[in-house]
Each structure stands twice: as structure tokens, then as C-alpha cells.
N, C-alpha and C positions, 0 to 999 in steps of 0.2 A: 237288316238291323231295324228294329221298331223305332218309331219317332219318340222323342222324349216326352215324358208325361208332364206337360206344362202346369197341369192342375196341382202338382205336388211341388213345384218349384218354390224355393224360399223367397224368390223375388215377388211372388204374388200372394203369399200367405196372409199378409196383413195390409189392409188398405191404408194409405197415407194421404195426408193433405198438406197444404201450405203451413198451417199452424204447427203441425207436428215437426216440420223442418225448421221451425223457429221464428216464422213470420206470422204475426197475429193481425190480420186485416181489420178485425173488429176493433182492436185497440187503436189502430191507426185512425179509424173512422171517428172514434171517441175523441182522440187527440185533436183531430181536424176540426171538430165542432167547437172545442174549447178555444182553439186558435182563431177561428172565424170571429168569435165575439170580441176577443182581445184586439185583433187586427182592426176591426171596424172602428174601435175607439180612437184609432190614429188617423182615420181617413180624412183627407181634405176634399174639397169639392172637385179636385182634379182627378180623383180616383174614379174610374168608370166601371170597374168590375170588382166583385168581392173575392175573397180567398176561395180557391177551388177550381178556377179556370186553368187552362194550360199555361197561360201567361198573365202577368199583371198589366192592367191598362191604366195609363196615366196621361191625362190630357195636358199638354204643355202649352201654356199661354205665351206664344211668341211675342204678342204685342206688348208684353210687360218689359221686354228688353229690345234694345236696338240691334245688338249683335251678341246673342247668348252663346255661351260655351258650356257644354256639359262636362262636369268633373266627376270621376268615379274612383272608388277605392274598395279594396277587399282585404279582410284580415280575419284572424281567429283569436280566440281567447288564450290559446296555448295551455301550458301545464298549470296555470292557475286553477283550471278545472279540477285538478287533483285535490285541491283544498276544498272545493265545493263538494266533491264526493265524500271527503272525510267528514265534512260538517253536515251533510245532508241538507244543504241550503243552496238553492238553485236560481233564485230570482236576481241576485246581484250580478251574476255572470252575463245575464241578458242585458243589463245596463252597461256592463263593461264593453261588450262588443259594439253596441250602438255608439257609445261615447268615443271609443277608439277610432272607429271608421269616420265619424263626423269630424273629429279633430283633424284627421288626415286630409280631408278636402277643405276644411276651414282655413288651413294655412295658405290656401290660394284665394281666399275670399269668397269661396263658394257656399251658397245656402243649400242645405240638404232638401231634396224633394221627395225621394222614395227610397225604401230599404227592402232588402230581401235577406232571408236567413237560411242557413243550412244546419240541420241537426242530424248527426249520424249516431246510431246506438245499436248495441247488440240485441237488447230487448226493450221494447217501447212501453214506457209507463206514462199514461196520459196525465197523471198528476204532476210528474216531474216536468213534462213538456209544458204544462200550464204554468208552472212556476217560472220556467225560462222565458216564455213568451210574455208573461205578465211584466217581467223586468224589461224586456225589449220594448214593450208597448209604453210603459211609463217613461222611459228615456226618450222615445220617439215623440211622445206628446209634448215633452218639454222643449223640443227644438222644432216643432211643427213639421215633422217628417212622417210620411205614411208607410206602413208595412203593407206592401202590395202583393207579396207572395213569398215563396220559399220552398224548402224541401225537408221532409222528415223521413229519413231512411232507416229502416230496421234491417240490420246486417248481422245475422247470427254468426257467432264464432269470430267476428272481426274485431269486436271490442270486448274488454273484460266485463264481467258481470257488474252492473250498476254504473257503468261509465258511458260517456258519450263525447262527441266532438261538437263544437259550436263555431260557426263562421258567419260573417256578415258581409253584405255588399250594399254600398250606398251610392246613389247618384245625386249630384247637386248641380247648381247652375250659378254662373257668374257672368257679368257683362265683360266682354273681351277687354275693353279699355280699363277695367278695374281688376284684372287678374294680378295677383300678388305672387311673384316668383323669385324675388331677390335680384332681379336684373338691375334695379336702380340703386342697389347698395354701393356706397363709396367709402373710401377711407375717411375716418372722422365720425362716422355714424356710431350710435350707441346701442348697447344691447340690454334689454330688459328680460328678466326671468320671472315667470309666473309659477307660484308654488304648486307642487303636485299634492295629491291626497295620500300618497304612499308609493308603493311599488307600481301602481297602475296595472298593466298586464304584461310586464316584461321582467326577465331575470328570475323567474320562478323555478327553473331547473336548479339554479345555484342556491337560491333561497331555501327551497325545500330540502336539498341535500344538507345544507348547513344546519337548519333548524331541527329537522326531524331525524336525520341520521347521525350527525355529529353531536348536536345539542340534546338529542333524544327527548325533545319536547313533544307534547300532545296538543291537539288543536284546542282543547278546553283548558289548557294551563294558563293561568293568569300571570302576566309579567308586569311587575311594577314599573319598569322602565318604559313600557309601552302604554301603561294605564289601560290595558285591554287584554283579553285572551289572545293567544297566538292566532287562532282561527279568525277572530274578528278583525285583527290587524291585517292579516293577509287577504281577507276578502273585502277590504275597503274598496269602494267603487272607483274605477278609473274616472277621473274628473273630466267633465265636458266644459270646454272653454267657449263654446259657441255664443251663448247669451251675452257674455262679457265682451267678446271680441267684436260682435256685430254692433254693439252700442259704442264701442271704442272707435270703430271705423266711421261712424256717423260724424265724429268730431275731429279725428286726427288721422293724418296719413301714416301708413305703416309700409315700410319698404320690403320687409321680409318676415316670414314666420316659420318656425320649425317646431314640429311636434316631437318631443323627446321620448322616444320609444326604445326598441332594441338597438344597442350600440351606444346608448348614452348621448351626452351632449356632442361629443366629437363626431360620432357616427351619424348624426342627424343635422346638425347646424351646417356641416360642410356641404350638404345637398343644395343649399340655396346661395352659397357664396360665389360671387364672380371669380374668375381665374386670377384677377389682379388684386384680390383682397384676402387678408387673413382675419380671423376672429380671435381676439384675446379675451379669455374668460378668467376672471379672478375668483377662484373657488372659495376664498375666505370672505366673500361679500354676502354670503347667506349661510344659514346653519341648516344642514340636512335634518329631516325628521328623525326621531330616535330609532325607528326600525332599521335604518341603514347602519347605525353604530352597533345595534344589537346583532345584526348579521355579520358585520365585519369582525367584531370581537370573538364571536363563537367560532367563526371559520378561519380566523387569522389571515384575512384577505388583505392584500396590499391596496393602497389607495388608488393606484393607477387602474387596477382591475375593477375596483368598485365603480369608478367613474366610466369605465368601459362597458360595464354590464347594466348598471342601474341609472335611473334619472337623477338620483341623489337629491331629490326635493324640488327639482325644476321640471315641470311638465310641459311647459310651452315657452318658447323664446320669441321675442319681438325685436326686430331691428328697425330703429327709427333715427331720424336726423337729430343732430346735437341740439338744435334749438327747440325740439319738441319733447325731449326726454323728461325734463323737470315737470312740464305740464301734464304729461301722461302719468307719471308716477304720482303726482298730486291727485289727479282724477281717480286713479285706481285705489288710492288710500282711503277714499270716501265711499267706496262701493262695498255693500254687504251682499254677498251672494245669497240668492233665494234659499230660505230654509236654514240659514246659519246666523250666529250671533256676531260673527267676526268680519272685519273688513278684508277685502281681497289682499292677499300677500304678494307683493311684487318687489323685485330687487333690481337695482342697477348693477349688473354683473360683468359688464365688459364693454369693449369697443372694437371697431373695425379699423384695421391698419393696412398699409400696402403689403402685398404678399403674393402667395401662389395658391389661394383657395384652401388654406389649412386652418384648423382650429387648434389653438394653443391653450392648454390649461395651465394657468400660472399660480404660483404659491401652493402647488400641490406637494405636500410633504410626504 
């Protein structure tokens, strides 16, 4: 039998390369150059290497702390990205992931030091990557945190056309004796809620189903109740509480903090409660922003479900002693967040009682 004619095999008729399989290295190089410039704008003197090394180098000044503890967190933007795809607007989601991660370590009193990001996409568009990282960089500069590295992965056929995933990783530091973890919470302590900017980055699977499938709204539809288009409302940036909280900690003791994300108030406040304490939350002590009423009415969603899924207008919770609550609320009422015309919105929303580590939503109709 004669050997097969390899020259005529369909396997070798056409030369292929990496780009023909869906990965464009030149596009990745262009994106990397854009990222380098944006990342450099966030660098503190502690950053020893620029973007492009195999690892990020950050010089930790131990002499600034007696007993430093590193605190880390990782999260993703989630399906809020679907709204960004629909809008063709990608800078706000960069801010979202930074603010979410920073808030997560903030609740323990940790100051953010450095940040890394992960972007996975089916086809890499340098201009989109630049928008994402510009949002990342802007948010990081506001909190004095450095973007020291990350990963941009082009994964053909893994993501739908024009879509990507975005995750972030933050590392911060706190003095061991200043760690805030809720251990000092006792019955009689009071609960303060800080206003959210909207949905933040949680509950979007339900919100999108209600608004776009049931309500049949488009992102550019203007809604009088929201005083904004649907897209603009849903892309409101996840609020960062770091500048406010660090100033507050300079003046007042805070026993516990909870970042209200997926699971709502119940699913997050219970994470810091001692086993002998319950938290009573009076849900009629603040008025949720209009977007929550908008979603609830269209979807015919029960109150209990709304408070289980969404933050309902409370993005951060503080637990303080009874003799501090009035002073803290007075202090917060005089603070105007940078870039806004309005004072910080804070509400006295509940109290700590003897119990078994549960959160009770009261006056929930």
C-alpha cells in the first residue's frame, strides 16, 4: 500500500495562525499600552514595577504600623455588565468594581493599598478596554489605591460577541488593634444606615428581567419616576464610602460595619453580629429611592423579596454605641460628598437587642 499523500491532505492546505483562531496578539499589545498609561496615574511611591511584569511589586512600609494586618477581597460586577453592553458605555463598570471591593475591606477599617483586575472577553477591543480601565483608574485615584497588575484574556467562543467579564482584587491594611469586626457589638447599640446611589452592583438578574422582559423597556427610554433614562439609572455607579468612613473613624468609634450587597440587609448585617445579639431594622425609617418602587411595581414583587435581593437604598450600615449615635448623625448631616450639592444621607434605622445573631426587618408590610 503506498503512503498517504500528505501534500494533498486538507489539514495542510491552508496555513493558519493564532489570529485566525480568534486571538489577536497585536490588539492585546495595543490594549496593554493603553492600560500602562492609565495604571501609572494611580501609582503611589510604594509601587516598584510598572504594568507588564509577571507580578506587581508593592513595597510595604511596615514602620508605619505596629502590627499590620493585610485584608483582601475579590468580586465581580456581575450582570450589571449586560446593561453596559446595551448602552455601549464601559467606564462606569470600572468604577463599580473598585468601589465594591474597597467597600468590602473598608468595613474592617482597612485602607486600600493596591488593586488588580481581570477582564475576559471573546474578542479584544482596545478602545473598550481603555474605557474600562479609565473608570478603574479614576476610582482608584480617589481612594489612593494603586493598580499594580491584572489580566486581559481573549477567549474566542467563550463569551458572546461584544461581551466581557470584569473582576477585581484589592489588598488593604489595618492596624491589628483597630480591626473592626463586630466583636464589640452589644445589646443597646444603635444602627445607622448610609444611603446607596441605587442598585449598586447587586440584583441585576431580577432587575433586568423585570424591566426589559416584563416591562419591555429599552435602555434609552426616559422614565419620569426615575427622572432619567432606564440605562442611566441602572448604570449609576456603586457608591464608595471610604473617604467618608475614614474621616468618621478619626473622630468616632465604630463597632461594626456591613456593606449591603447581594442578600440585602439581612444577608450582610448578620455577618458581623455576635451570637448573643439580634439586629432590629425599622424599614419605615428611610424612603427607598424610586428605582426600587419602579422595579417592584412592574414585577409585582413582594416586599420580603425586594429586601432579600436589593439594598433598598441602604448601601452601608454602621453599628455604634447609644451615646455616639446622635453625634455621628449630626456630623454626617453636615458632610457634602465631593462633587455633589447634597449632604450625606444617613438614617437611624435600628438597634441591637439580645438574641441569637439574627436580623429582623420590622414594619415590613
